[in-house]
Every structure is written in structure tokens, then in C-alpha cells.
RODO-2510 file (C-alpha; in nm, 4 decimals, decimal comma):
residues 37
     n   res          X          Y          Z
     1     a    12,6455     6,6619    23,0509
     2     i    12,3330     6,8166    22,9896
     3     g    12,2369     7,0809    22,7435
     4     c    11,9198     7,2730    22,5967
     5     t    11,9751     7,4172    22,2330
     6     g    11,7843     7,7344    22,1920
     7     g    11,6622     7,7389    22,5685
     8     q    11,8303     7,8698    22,8802
     9     h    11,6328     7,7630    23,1937
    10     r    11,5351     7,3823    23,1423
    11     s    11,8844     7,2636    23,1116
    12     v    11,9632     7,3988    23,4598
    13     y    11,6413     7,3503    23,6045
    14     i    11,7242     6,9624    23,4996
    15     s    12,0500     6,9630    23,6153
    16     n    12,0023     7,0933    23,9446
    17     t    11,7028     6,8569    23,9875
    18     l    11,9303     6,5390    23,9067
    19     g    12,2209     6,7075    24,1720
    20     e    12,0016     6,7343    24,4372
    21     y    11,8429     6,3655    24,3533
    22     f    12,1991     6,1920    24,3181
    23     g    12,3291     6,4447    24,5872
    24     s    12,1358     6,2475    24,8620
    25     q    12,2403     5,9229    24,7575
    26     y    12,5974     5,9972    24,6259
    27     p    12,8046     6,2662    24,8877
    28     n    13,0477     6,3542    24,6058
    29     t    12,7704     6,4768    24,3139
    30     q    12,8813     6,7722    24,1560
    31     v    12,6764     7,0584    23,9824
    32     r    12,8353     7,2704    23,7313
    33     h    12,7238     7,5554    23,4977
    34     r    12,9465     7,6273    23,2442
    35     e    12,8074     7,9452    23,1323
    36     l    12,5699     8,1902    23,3020
    37     t    12,3822     8,5074    23,1908
***
């Protein structure tokens, strides 16, 4: 889990970037965002 206290965009960027990186190596990689505003 990746979270960002006080910020709203960094954790989304980091999780999406890591999802792309690991998704290229592991096809079952999933990125889920708990709260979208």
C-alpha cells in the first residue's frame, strides 16, 4: 500500500508508475485507487 498524508497526487503518480514497471514483468499486477476525488 502506498499513501500520502496531506498530498493528493504523489501517491497516485507513484502507484501508477510502479504499476507500469511491475506490470511489464508481472502480467497480473493490479493498481487500485481507494479514493478518487
